[in-house]
C-alpha positions in Angstrom: -71.5 -67.6 -20.6 -71.7 -65.9 -24.0 -68.0 -66.7 -24.6 -68.5 -70.3 -23.6 -71.5 -70.7 -25.9 -69.8 -69.0 -28.9 -66.7 -71.2 -28.4 -68.5 -74.5 -28.0 -67.7 -75.0 -24.3 -71.5 -75.0 -23.8 -72.6 -76.9 -27.0 -75.8 -76.5 -29.0 -78.7 -78.5 -27.4 -77.2 -78.6 -23.9 -79.8 -78.3 -21.2 -78.9 -75.4 -18.9 -79.1 -76.0 -15.2 -78.9 -72.7 -13.3 -77.5 -74.3 -10.1 -74.7 -75.9 -12.0 -73.9 -72.7 -13.9 -73.9 -70.7 -10.7 -71.4 -73.1 -9.2 -69.3 -73.2 -12.4 -69.0 -69.4 -12.6 -68.8 -68.8 -8.8 -71.9 -66.6 -8.6 -75.4 -66.8 -7.2 -78.4 -67.8 -9.3 -79.6 -64.2 -9.7 -76.9 -63.1 -12.2 -77.3 -66.5 -13.9 -81.0 -65.9 -14.5 -80.3 -62.3 -15.8 -77.6 -63.6 -18.1 -80.0 -66.3 -19.4 -82.6 -63.7 -20.2 -80.1 -61.6 -22.1 -78.7 -64.6 -24.0 -82.2 -65.6 -24.9 -82.8 -62.1 -26.3 -79.7 -62.6 -28.4 -80.8 -66.0 -29.7 -78.1 -67.9 -28.0 -80.4 -69.6 -25.5 -83.9 -71.0 -26.0 -86.6 -71.8 -23.4 -89.1 -74.6 -23.7 -92.2 -75.0 -21.6 -91.8 -77.7 -19.0 -88.3 -78.4 -20.2 -86.3 -75.3 -19.2 -83.5 -73.6 -21.0 -81.2 -75.0 -23.7 -78.2 -73.7 -25.6 -79.8 -72.8 -29.0 -79.3 -75.1 -32.0 -79.8 -74.6 -35.7 -80.9 -76.9 -38.5 -79.1 -76.8 -41.8 -82.1 -75.0 -43.4 -81.9 -72.3 -40.7 -78.1 -71.9 -41.2 -78.6 -71.5 -44.9 -81.2 -68.8 -44.3 -78.8 -67.0 -41.9 -76.2 -67.0 -44.6 -78.7 -65.3 -47.0 -79.2 -62.7 -44.3 -75.5 -62.2 -44.0 -75.2 -61.7 -47.7 -77.9 -59.0 -47.6 -76.4 -57.2 -44.6 -72.7 -57.5 -45.5 -73.1 -56.6 -49.2 -75.0 -53.4 -48.2 -72.4 -52.5 -45.6 -69.5 -53.0 -48.1 -71.4 -51.1 -50.8 -71.6 -48.1 -48.5 -68.1 -48.5 -47.2 -66.1 -48.7 -50.4 -66.5 -45.1 -51.4 -65.2 -44.1 -48.0 -62.2 -46.5 -48.0 -59.0 -44.7 -47.0 -55.4 -45.9 -47.3 -55.4 -46.3 -43.5 -58.3 -48.7 -43.7 -56.7 -50.7 -46.5 -53.4 -50.9 -44.5 -55.3 -52.1 -41.4 -57.0 -54.8 -43.4 -53.7 -55.8 -45.0 -52.1 -56.1 -41.5 -55.0 -58.4 -40.4 -54.5 -60.6 -43.5 -50.7 -60.8 -42.8 -51.5 -62.0 -39.3 -54.0 -64.5 -40.7 -51.3 -65.8 -43.1 -48.9 -66.4 -40.2 -51.4 -68.1 -37.9 -51.5 -71.9 -37.5 -54.5 -71.8 -35.0 -57.9 -72.4 -36.6 -59.6 -70.8 -33.6 -57.6 -67.6 -34.3 -58.6 -67.7 -37.9 -62.2 -67.1 -36.9 -61.3 -64.0 -34.9 -59.0 -62.7 -37.7 -61.7 -63.3 -40.3 -64.2 -61.3 -38.3 -61.6 -58.5 -37.8 -60.9 -58.4 -41.5 -64.5 -58.1 -42.6 -65.5 -55.6 -39.9 -62.5 -53.5 -40.9 -63.8 -53.3 -44.4 -67.4 -52.6 -43.3 -66.6 -49.9 -40.7 -66.4 -47.0 -43.2 -70.0 -47.5 -44.0 -70.8 -45.4 -40.9 -73.9 -47.4 -40.0 -73.4 -48.5 -36.4 -76.6 -50.5 -36.1 -75.9 -52.3 -39.4 -72.4 -53.2 -38.1 -73.8 -54.5 -34.9 -76.3 -56.7 -36.7 -73.5 -58.1 -38.9 -71.3 -58.9 -35.9 -74.1 -60.5 -33.9 -75.2 -62.6 -36.8 -71.7 -63.9 -37.6 -70.8 -64.6 -34.0 -74.1 -66.3 -33.2 -73.9 -68.7 -36.1 -70.2 -69.5 -36.4 -70.5 -72.1 -33.7 -73.2 -74.0 -35.6 -71.3 -73.7 -38.9 -68.3 -75.4 -37.2 -70.6 -78.4 -36.6 -71.1 -78.9 -40.3 -68.0 -77.4 -41.9 -64.7 -78.8 -40.7 -61.7 -76.6 -40.1 -60.0 -78.9 -42.7 -61.5 -76.4 -45.3 -58.4 -74.5 -44.3 -57.6 -70.9 -45.0 -56.0 -70.9 -48.5 -59.3 -70.5 -50.4 -60.9 -67.9 -48.0 -57.6 -66.0 -47.9 -57.4 -65.8 -51.7 -61.0 -64.4 -51.6 -60.0 -61.9 -48.9 -57.1 -60.6 -50.9 -59.3 -60.1 -54.1 -62.0 -58.3 -52.1 -59.4 -56.0 -50.5 -57.9 -55.2 -53.9 -61.3 -54.2 -55.2 -61.9 -52.1 -52.1 -58.6 -50.4 -52.5 -59.4 -49.6 -56.1 -62.8 -48.2 -55.0 -64.4 -50.7 -57.4 -67.8 -51.1 -55.6 -69.4 -53.5 -58.1 -66.4 -55.9 -58.1 -66.0 -55.7 -54.3 -69.6 -56.6 -53.6 -69.7 -59.3 -56.3 -66.6 -60.9 -54.8 -68.0 -60.7 -51.2 -71.3 -62.3 -52.2 -69.5 -65.1 -53.9 -67.3 -65.5 -50.8 -70.3 -66.0 -48.5 -72.1 -68.2 -51.0 -69.1 -70.6 -50.9 -70.0 -71.3 -47.3 -73.6 -71.9 -48.2 -72.5 -74.3 -51.0 -70.4 -76.3 -48.5 -73.5 -76.5 -46.2 -75.6 -77.9 -49.1 -72.9 -80.5 -50.0 -72.8 -81.5 -46.3 -76.6 -81.8 -46.2 -76.4 -84.2 -49.3 -73.8 -86.3 -47.4 -76.0 -86.8 -44.4 -78.1 -89.9 -44.2 -81.8 -89.4 -45.0 -84.3 -90.0 -42.3 -87.2 -92.2 -43.1 
């Protein structure tokens, strides 16, 4: 269920019917109820009184706030990680970027993007911080896809990735975190432009 929510198979706003999910996954309603409780704790499912459970949705304002949270978490992780960056970590990140360059599948880009960033953050040595970053990115990517088309492509993000990695390899903490913050802010800027394009409600 988590995989299907994160990948848009169960879209934001969908009302969840336990009987249908039990049939879909070939299980009884008991594990479905337990899964829903866990997914609600993760913010992927929301319950409303007298209406039941729904796949969580986000407003543009909420997404913008989540990107601010990402900046805070990821900049802190990278700041702690860069002094511990080893040639092996740099080589691993370079290999992910090479795979990213060779991929023509936008769905794969998401996973490679996550792998690249988490490879850079892992040397920070803060497991709870890393888990928070991973959960935040995964939980909100499906909403960002609604507002930011895959037509944005990979050229711009990849150029950012290479510059960030170069700064990390040089152990230039200030440059690395500055580039990372600008990288995430570009996504926030795209959201703001998208919001301006949407028709205003009376």
